[in-house]
C-alpha positions as CSV (number, residue, x, y, z in Angstrom):
1,X,-71.7,56.7,-39.5
2,X,-74.7,58.8,-40.9
3,X,-74.2,59.9,-44.1
4,X,-75.6,62.7,-45.8
5,X,-76.5,60.1,-49.1
6,X,-78.3,58.7,-46.3
7,X,-80.4,62.2,-45.5
8,X,-82.9,61.7,-48.9
9,X,-83.4,57.8,-48.0
10,X,-84.5,58.9,-44.7
11,X,-86.9,62.1,-46.9
12,X,-88.3,59.5,-49.2
13,X,-88.9,57.2,-46.2
14,X,-90.9,60.0,-44.0
15,X,-92.6,61.2,-47.4
16,X,-94.0,57.6,-48.3
17,X,-95.3,57.4,-44.2
18,X,-97.0,61.1,-45.4
19,X,-99.1,60.4,-48.6
20,X,-100.5,57.1,-46.8
21,X,-101.2,58.9,-43.4
22,X,-102.6,61.6,-45.3
23,X,-105.6,59.4,-46.5
24,X,-105.8,57.1,-43.2
25,X,-106.1,60.5,-41.5
26,X,-108.9,62.2,-43.6
27,X,-110.7,58.6,-43.8
28,X,-110.6,59.0,-40.0
29,X,-111.1,62.0,-39.3
30,X,-114.3,62.0,-37.3
31,X,-112.6,59.9,-34.9
32,X,-112.0,60.9,-31.8
33,X,-108.7,61.5,-30.4
34,X,-107.3,58.4,-29.6
35,X,-109.9,56.3,-31.7
36,X,-107.2,55.8,-34.2
37,X,-104.4,53.0,-34.0
38,X,-102.9,55.1,-37.4
39,X,-103.0,59.0,-38.5
40,X,-101.4,61.0,-40.5
41,X,-98.9,61.5,-37.5
42,X,-97.8,57.6,-37.0
43,X,-97.6,56.8,-40.6
44,X,-95.2,59.5,-41.6
45,X,-93.5,57.7,-38.3
46,X,-94.0,54.1,-39.2
47,X,-92.0,54.9,-42.6
48,X,-89.3,57.1,-41.3
49,X,-88.8,53.6,-38.8
50,X,-88.8,51.8,-42.0
51,X,-85.9,54.0,-43.2
52,X,-83.9,53.7,-40.1
53,X,-84.5,50.3,-40.3
54,X,-83.3,49.6,-43.9
55,X,-80.1,51.8,-43.0
56,X,-79.4,50.4,-39.6
57,X,-79.7,46.5,-41.8
58,X,-76.7,48.0,-43.9
59,X,-74.4,49.0,-41.5
60,X,-75.1,46.6,-39.1
61,X,-76.9,43.0,-39.9
62,X,-79.8,42.0,-42.2
63,X,-81.5,40.6,-38.8
64,X,-82.6,44.1,-37.7
65,X,-85.4,44.4,-40.2
66,X,-87.1,40.9,-38.5
67,X,-86.7,42.4,-35.0
68,X,-87.8,45.6,-36.1
69,X,-91.4,43.9,-37.6
70,X,-91.5,42.1,-34.7
71,X,-91.8,44.9,-32.6
72,X,-94.0,46.8,-34.6
73,X,-96.3,43.7,-35.1
74,X,-96.4,43.6,-31.7
75,X,-97.8,47.6,-31.3
76,X,-100.2,46.9,-34.3
77,X,-101.9,43.8,-32.6
78,X,-102.0,45.8,-29.4
79,X,-103.7,48.7,-31.1
80,X,-106.1,46.2,-33.4
81,X,-107.7,44.6,-29.8
82,X,-108.0,48.4,-28.6
83,X,-109.7,49.2,-31.6
84,X,-112.1,46.0,-31.7
85,X,-112.8,45.9,-27.7
86,X,-113.5,49.7,-27.8
87,X,-115.3,50.5,-31.0
88,X,-116.3,46.7,-32.1
89,X,-114.4,47.3,-35.3
90,X,-112.7,43.9,-37.0
91,X,-111.4,45.6,-40.1
92,X,-107.4,45.5,-40.7
93,X,-107.6,47.5,-42.9
94,X,-104.8,50.0,-41.2
95,X,-102.9,47.1,-39.5
96,X,-101.9,46.3,-42.5
97,X,-101.3,49.4,-44.4
98,X,-99.3,50.5,-40.9
99,X,-97.4,47.0,-41.5
100,X,-96.7,48.3,-45.5
101,X,-95.8,51.0,-44.9
102,X,-92.9,49.9,-42.6
103,X,-91.8,47.6,-45.3
104,X,-91.7,50.4,-48.1
105,X,-89.5,52.5,-45.8
106,X,-87.2,49.9,-45.1
107,X,-86.5,49.6,-49.1
108,X,-86.3,54.0,-48.9
109,X,-83.3,53.1,-46.1
110,X,-81.7,50.7,-48.6
111,X,-81.8,52.7,-51.4
112,X,-84.9,52.1,-53.6
113,X,-86.6,55.3,-53.1
114,X,-88.4,55.8,-56.7
115,X,-90.1,52.1,-56.0
116,X,-90.8,52.6,-52.6
117,X,-92.3,55.8,-53.3
118,X,-94.5,54.6,-55.9
119,X,-95.8,51.7,-53.6
120,X,-97.0,54.3,-51.4
121,X,-98.9,55.9,-53.6
122,X,-100.6,52.4,-55.2
123,X,-101.3,51.8,-51.5
124,X,-102.8,55.6,-51.2
125,X,-105.2,54.8,-54.3
126,X,-106.3,51.3,-53.5
127,X,-107.1,52.8,-50.0
128,X,-108.9,56.1,-51.0
129,X,-110.7,53.7,-53.9
130,X,-112.8,51.9,-51.2
131,X,-116.2,53.0,-52.0
132,X,-115.3,52.7,-55.9
133,X,-114.2,49.3,-55.3
134,X,-117.1,48.2,-52.9
135,X,-119.3,49.5,-55.6
136,X,-117.7,48.0,-58.3
137,X,-117.9,44.3,-56.4
138,X,-122.0,45.2,-56.4
139,X,-122.1,45.2,-60.1
140,X,-119.8,42.4,-61.0
141,X,-121.8,39.1,-61.4
142,X,-120.0,35.5,-61.4
143,X,-119.2,34.8,-64.8
144,X,-117.5,38.1,-64.9
145,X,-115.4,37.8,-61.9
146,X,-114.2,34.1,-63.1
147,X,-113.3,36.3,-66.2
148,X,-110.9,38.1,-64.5
149,X,-109.4,35.6,-62.8
150,X,-109.4,33.4,-65.9
151,X,-108.1,36.4,-67.8
152,X,-105.3,37.2,-65.0
153,X,-104.6,33.7,-65.4
154,X,-103.8,33.3,-69.0
155,X,-101.3,37.0,-68.7
156,X,-99.6,36.4,-65.4
157,X,-99.0,32.7,-65.0
158,X,-99.1,31.0,-68.0
159,X,-97.8,33.6,-70.1
160,X,-94.1,34.0,-68.4
161,X,-94.1,30.2,-68.7
162,X,-93.9,29.9,-72.5
163,X,-91.1,29.0,-74.3
164,X,-89.7,32.2,-76.4
165,X,-88.1,29.6,-79.2
166,X,-90.3,28.8,-82.8
167,X,-90.6,25.1,-83.9
168,X,-93.2,23.9,-86.5
169,X,-93.5,24.7,-90.2
170,X,-90.7,26.9,-90.9
171,X,-90.1,27.9,-87.6
172,X,-93.4,30.1,-87.5
173,X,-94.7,29.2,-84.0
174,X,-93.9,30.9,-81.2
175,X,-95.3,29.7,-78.0
176,X,-94.8,32.8,-75.7
177,X,-95.5,35.5,-78.7
178,X,-98.8,33.6,-79.9
179,X,-100.4,33.3,-76.6
180,X,-99.1,37.3,-76.2
181,X,-101.4,37.8,-79.1
182,X,-103.9,35.8,-77.3
183,X,-103.8,37.2,-73.9
184,X,-103.7,40.9,-76.1
185,X,-107.4,39.7,-78.2
186,X,-108.4,38.5,-74.7
187,X,-107.7,42.2,-73.4
188,X,-109.3,44.5,-75.9
189,X,-112.9,42.4,-75.9
190,X,-113.1,42.0,-71.9
191,X,-112.4,46.0,-72.1
192,X,-115.2,46.4,-74.4
193,X,-117.5,44.4,-72.7
194,X,-116.6,46.0,-69.4
195,X,-116.9,49.5,-71.8
196,X,-120.8,47.9,-72.5
197,X,-122.1,47.5,-69.3
198,X,-120.3,50.9,-68.0
199,X,-122.1,53.1,-70.1
200,X,-125.0,51.4,-70.6
201,X,-127.4,51.1,-73.6
202,X,-129.4,54.2,-72.5
203,X,-126.5,56.0,-73.9
204,X,-127.2,55.9,-77.1
205,X,-126.5,54.0,-81.1
206,X,-122.8,55.3,-81.5
207,X,-121.4,54.6,-77.9
208,X,-122.9,51.4,-77.8
209,X,-122.0,50.3,-81.1
210,X,-118.9,51.5,-80.1
211,X,-118.1,49.6,-77.1
212,X,-119.8,46.6,-78.6
213,X,-117.5,46.7,-81.4
214,X,-114.6,46.5,-79.5
215,X,-116.0,42.7,-78.2
216,X,-117.2,41.6,-80.9
217,X,-118.9,43.7,-83.9
218,X,-120.1,40.3,-85.4
219,X,-121.8,39.1,-82.9
220,X,-123.7,42.5,-82.6
221,X,-124.7,42.7,-86.2
222,X,-126.4,39.3,-85.4
223,X,-128.1,40.4,-82.9
224,X,-129.6,43.6,-84.4
225,X,-130.1,42.5,-87.7
226,X,-132.1,39.8,-85.3
227,X,-134.1,42.2,-83.7
228,X,-134.6,44.9,-87.0
229,X,-136.5,41.8,-88.9
230,X,-139.1,42.3,-85.9
231,X,-138.7,45.9,-84.7
232,X,-139.1,47.4,-88.9
233,X,-139.6,51.2,-87.0
234,X,-136.3,50.8,-85.4
235,X,-134.2,49.8,-88.3
236,X,-132.7,52.9,-88.7
237,X,-131.3,53.0,-85.6
238,X,-130.0,49.2,-85.5
239,X,-128.2,49.8,-89.1
240,X,-126.4,52.7,-87.0
241,X,-125.2,50.7,-84.9
242,X,-124.0,47.7,-87.0
243,X,-122.2,50.4,-88.9
244,X,-120.5,51.9,-86.2
245,X,-119.5,48.4,-84.5
246,X,-118.4,47.5,-88.2
247,X,-116.4,50.4,-88.2
248,X,-114.7,50.4,-84.7
249,X,-113.0,47.4,-86.3
250,X,-110.4,49.3,-88.0
251,X,-108.9,51.1,-85.8
252,X,-109.0,48.1,-82.9
253,X,-107.0,46.5,-86.1
254,X,-104.6,49.5,-85.8
255,X,-103.8,48.7,-81.8
256,X,-103.5,45.2,-82.7
257,X,-100.7,46.0,-85.0
258,X,-99.1,48.8,-83.1
259,X,-98.7,46.4,-80.4
260,X,-97.1,43.7,-82.5
261,X,-95.3,45.8,-85.5
262,X,-95.0,49.3,-84.8
263,X,-93.7,49.7,-88.2
264,X,-96.3,48.9,-90.2
265,X,-98.0,51.8,-88.7
266,X,-97.6,54.7,-91.1
267,X,-98.7,52.9,-94.1
268,X,-101.9,51.9,-92.4
269,X,-103.3,56.0,-90.9
270,X,-104.2,56.5,-94.3
271,X,-106.4,53.7,-95.4
272,X,-108.0,53.2,-91.5
273,X,-108.6,57.2,-91.4
274,X,-110.5,56.7,-94.8
275,X,-112.3,54.0,-93.7
276,X,-113.4,54.8,-89.8
277,X,-114.2,58.4,-90.9
278,X,-116.6,56.9,-93.8
279,X,-118.5,54.7,-91.8
280,X,-118.6,57.1,-88.8
281,X,-120.2,59.3,-91.0
282,X,-122.6,56.9,-92.4
283,X,-123.7,56.2,-89.0
284,X,-124.1,60.4,-88.2
285,X,-126.2,60.1,-91.5
286,X,-128.4,57.4,-90.2
287,X,-128.9,58.9,-86.9
288,X,-130.0,62.0,-88.0
289,X,-131.9,60.2,-90.5
290,X,-134.2,58.7,-87.5
291,X,-134.2,61.2,-84.9
292,X,-137.1,61.4,-83.6
293,X,-137.6,57.6,-83.9
294,X,-137.7,56.0,-80.3
295,X,-135.5,53.2,-78.9
296,X,-132.4,55.2,-79.5
297,X,-131.3,53.3,-76.6
298,X,-130.4,49.7,-77.6
299,X,-129.6,46.5,-76.1
300,X,-126.2,44.8,-76.9
301,X,-125.2,41.5,-76.7
302,X,-123.6,41.2,-73.9
303,X,-122.0,37.5,-73.9
304,X,-119.3,36.7,-71.7
305,X,-115.6,38.7,-70.9
306,X,-113.8,36.2,-71.5
307,X,-113.8,32.4,-71.3
308,X,-110.9,30.1,-71.9
309,X,-112.1,27.6,-73.8
310,X,-112.5,30.6,-76.0
311,X,-109.0,31.6,-76.0
312,X,-107.1,28.3,-76.4
313,X,-109.9,28.4,-79.8
314,X,-108.3,31.2,-81.0
315,X,-105.0,30.2,-80.1
316,X,-105.3,27.1,-82.7
317,X,-106.8,29.4,-85.3
318,X,-103.9,31.8,-85.2
319,X,-101.4,29.1,-85.2
320,X,-103.3,27.9,-88.1
321,X,-103.6,31.1,-90.3
322,X,-99.6,31.5,-89.1
323,X,-98.7,28.3,-91.1
324,X,-100.9,28.9,-93.7
325,X,-100.0,32.3,-94.3
326,X,-96.3,31.1,-94.6
327,X,-97.2,28.1,-97.0
328,X,-98.9,30.7,-99.4
329,X,-95.9,32.8,-99.3
330,X,-93.8,30.3,-99.4
331,X,-95.3,28.5,-102.7
332,X,-97.2,31.5,-104.0
333,X,-95.9,34.5,-103.0
334,X,-97.8,37.7,-102.7
335,X,-100.4,36.3,-104.6
336,X,-101.1,32.9,-102.3
337,X,-100.6,36.1,-98.6
338,X,-103.8,37.6,-100.7
339,X,-106.0,34.8,-100.6
340,X,-105.5,33.4,-96.9
341,X,-105.9,37.5,-95.8
342,X,-109.2,37.3,-98.1
343,X,-110.3,33.9,-96.9
344,X,-109.4,34.3,-93.1
345,X,-110.8,38.1,-93.0
346,X,-114.7,36.3,-94.0
347,X,-114.8,34.7,-90.4
348,X,-112.3,36.6,-87.8
349,X,-110.0,39.2,-89.0
350,X,-107.5,39.5,-85.9
351,X,-106.2,36.3,-86.7
352,X,-104.8,36.8,-90.0
353,X,-104.2,40.3,-88.9
354,X,-101.9,39.1,-86.2
355,X,-100.7,36.3,-88.3
356,X,-99.3,39.4,-90.7
357,X,-98.0,41.8,-88.5
358,X,-95.7,39.3,-87.2
359,X,-94.8,37.7,-90.3
360,X,-93.3,41.5,-91.0
361,X,-90.6,40.9,-88.9
362,X,-88.0,38.8,-91.1
363,X,-90.3,37.2,-94.3
364,X,-92.8,39.4,-95.3
365,X,-92.6,42.9,-96.8
366,X,-94.3,45.9,-95.0
367,X,-96.3,46.6,-98.3
368,X,-97.8,43.5,-98.7
369,X,-98.8,43.2,-95.1
370,X,-101.1,46.2,-94.9
371,X,-102.5,45.2,-98.2
372,X,-103.3,42.3,-97.4
373,X,-104.6,43.4,-93.3
374,X,-106.6,45.9,-95.4
375,X,-107.9,43.3,-97.9
376,X,-109.0,41.1,-94.8
377,X,-111.1,43.8,-92.9
378,X,-112.8,44.8,-95.9
379,X,-114.2,40.7,-96.8
380,X,-114.7,41.0,-93.2
381,X,-117.0,44.0,-93.4
382,X,-118.8,42.4,-96.7
383,X,-119.9,39.6,-94.5
384,X,-121.5,42.0,-92.1
385,X,-122.8,44.2,-94.7
386,X,-124.4,40.7,-96.3
387,X,-125.5,38.8,-92.9
388,X,-127.3,42.5,-91.5
389,X,-129.2,42.0,-95.5
390,X,-130.3,38.4,-94.9
391,X,-131.5,38.1,-91.6
392,X,-132.4,41.9,-91.0
393,X,-134.5,41.8,-94.4
394,X,-134.7,43.3,-97.6
395,X,-135.5,46.8,-96.4
396,X,-132.2,46.5,-94.2
397,X,-130.3,46.8,-97.5
398,X,-131.1,50.3,-98.0
399,X,-129.8,51.0,-94.4
400,X,-126.5,49.2,-94.6
401,X,-125.4,49.0,-98.2
402,X,-125.1,52.8,-98.0
403,X,-122.7,53.1,-95.5
404,X,-120.9,49.8,-95.5
405,X,-120.6,49.8,-99.1
406,X,-118.6,53.0,-99.2
407,X,-116.6,51.4,-97.1
408,X,-115.8,49.1,-99.0
409,X,-115.3,50.9,-102.1
410,X,-112.9,53.0,-99.9
411,X,-110.9,50.6,-99.3
412,X,-110.9,49.1,-103.1
413,X,-110.0,52.2,-104.1
414,X,-106.9,52.1,-102.1
415,X,-105.9,48.8,-102.4
416,X,-105.9,49.4,-106.4
417,X,-104.0,52.7,-106.4
418,X,-102.2,52.4,-102.7
């Protein structure tokens, strides 16, 4: 017997069919009457049929669903055969969408209305983005495709399988949390790589330095420092890009901290904002001084967006830093934390940032962790300043030192007075 509570389920089943049907109907709007397998009317009916099937399955037997599916499949096969014979269209997108709408209708009929509606919206979006997706495929090269698949592997396959208990010295190594941090770092670098690809070097120094800094500010520093030695006229432009990329590191660290230990954020907002503002201001001044200089578009280093071996190396580095930080905390107290923050920051700021944020859960005071993060960032900034000067030549000293030097001094001032 039909209950009042069943009406919203049928309405949801009908609505999800309308959502997908609108997209299919618009996509096939130029087709003649009778040439469409399913459109703006058929999809709502398929969704409603799925809803009724779900209700019947609840009342009578689950066997109703496979029987109804077989009937729908028979109709879709006939429609596909007609499409091939009359139009030579071998695509099965509409047929698959109809099959999915029926299943979503069944889901709505069984009571999962929100999930079913959400699924229909995602389906319609995927169908509607066909031109954009096809265009995207033409811009992705082989290594980038492999990077996408590998990143999916480490996040969706490996991560859920890892144990969540600690082991090793002082139980500081938690495989799940360790790998989650690897996934986080990999995803940020991945996003930075594609941001550079999509923006293109022609968008200017600030955008190039900003996005390349998400991927690897050190790599950008090395590349542009070499270019500055050969193209002295463009040194102000290169220096501005290096400072921009180096400054991007600060909000990037804030993102990492927020993902792992949000409680640390309030104490970092002020110093991170100060260092970021100083760095970007220095970049803007350099760009203003370099106005009229040709070559305001630069080619950033396009490294691989993601490599599994690199992720494994970072996992090992992170594990070493985590054990080392805990060991120094145990035996040297606060001085040990500051020492490893300074030393680790010389080569990689991400590992020590994640390590310190992880330690705040039950071992390390927030204030000490916050100071350690800033100390590591300043050490890393000093290294990039040194690389730019040594590789780029003496003239780069006066390009980089005012900007990065002020950033370092501001950070040291905060550490002393904070």
